[in-house]
Every structure is written in structure tokens, then in C-alpha cells.
Steps between C-alpha positions, in 0.01 A plus 500: 500500500638840410518753778248785478607859528423645840404838636683578824363760743750668733364753752750748645426734792617858526874466556494692826257247646636185336713237678492674837689218677795560267541862604864557589611160367769656280709769664503822301241380250168689500212266575306600189798412281514150645124447462518619140798273426315194632203573276714585198701178523180299543351660190821448303482126562128474426534690174783266397287189563397342167168382643384855574300696244438811708594644835256735667630709789234642731638809672440864584869573550639716220854361521378141491273581207786661306732205564232250403412682177867536414551126544205413275223428749150646499401720791156520657425756772393342828139612469363304796781623731384233744805286559694224330219257423280773351796604283546142379130473413508837325802399294360159410185667371713715268698219337448373148650149528293200606748368756570744784755496780542737791859547612651691791741785417779401740682221316835659409673164439224369269616296200278505189543125451371426850195718444439322169526165677242599760260632238537179298427296812190712564384448142543123526318471831142401565269671252312804624692526829710789626857422604741684728870498587579536871795715603822352641375479861176341375249730668472771234430504127713638220289397200133421443389367160155468350393328176269666246154570634600451865524810723842561655338540847819610682549450874843659544607614846606334825443124476409522132613146415239357737243753379558413133479128573177552697355688201553196275835585343760223484869549586777462245806331647770529234863587567491874431716664771525840331121516458436403861749753642296811569668777700335647806796530738876553495545124551283434196712742297816317604341169398401646163856629454631147543276393210618793286325835489376689198717792388327790674479336841852358464636848430340639816630212712849555358483874565392442861785257563785717368558711814518188719761341271714813480489542877598142565 
């Protein structure tokens, strides 16, 4: 079976409010720059994935919108302005492809091939059933996929893996470490760095580490 072309929805908060637990994680790096780098590297990988037909970024942040448009994504204003799940639903309603996936915007180590593998697994799963990829700890969700004609019905947030399973979605258990490695804390960022960061996040990590090296 050939793989269909997917629409991927990526909501991004205002940078000042995004990734609050990462604030101060990189010495000398403005928080908004780090939040933007995480999103930009995520989008870079998604746009490079051969299974993806379109990427729709839901945001009201002007810098995120400019970066997304410059990379080749579509941008949809966050009309509902009612949180992450409302943004996912809003984006899914604006897609043109039959297969739709919602993806978090904090996957700076994401590899296009791993995303393609997860989308292929979702396509080949039980017909008419949503699928999701838990994060590395197993309690959260990094990707939620819906086949044509099935609402995305996102349940992102604390304990989202359990919430998605309770809603009828089935977990995908492939070996996709870069897809599962979302970044909420400094420890998460260090774990993502061990996998290999995208260029924008890697540049910020390198810039933050230079003073420590020169002082040592």
C-alpha cells in the first residue's frame, strides 16, 4: 500500500508564554529565542518528511508566523484562542488532506524518517481508528493521527496518553526516539541534544556553552 500524503497541524503559543518550564535553561539566551528555535526545528523536520503534503501552523505570534511562512508552512490564526486542544481542532478543520496528524512544536531533534515511519504505522493500523505516539516518559503525547472522515479529537495536556487511550485512540509503539523526545525542561533539552538537535536549537545550545568552556 502506498503511503498517503498527510496534513500535519502544529499549534504554537505566543513565544513569551511558550515552554515556561524551560525559562532560564540556556544562560544568556532569551527565552523567546529558545522557544522559537524549538518550533522552527520541529517544522524543518516535518516539512522535510516525504509523507507530509502540508503543514499548518496555528499561531497568533508574529515571529512564529513569519518563520513558518518562510519555511513553507501554512499559517492559521488561532481563532478560538482557547488552548492547545482547541488550536488542534481549529487547524484540523482547515486542512485539505484526508489524513491528519496533530504534532507538538517542541521536538527539536525530530528526524523526518522517524515521523514518516510513525505516519506509515498509523496508516496501516486498524481502519477508522485514531492512533497516537506517547512521549519518551510515556505519560504525554507527541503525535495524534486521524484517518479520513474521523475527527482528530485531541486530548493533549497532563496525562494525555491515558486520555487519548480512553477516547478510543490506539498507541503506536515504534522505535522513534527523536519523535518521542519532546522538550519541556532543561533535562529534556539535554536528552534531545544527545539525539542530535536541529540547527537553530543547536546553535543556541552552543552559544550558551561557550562562556563555560572558555572559563574552564
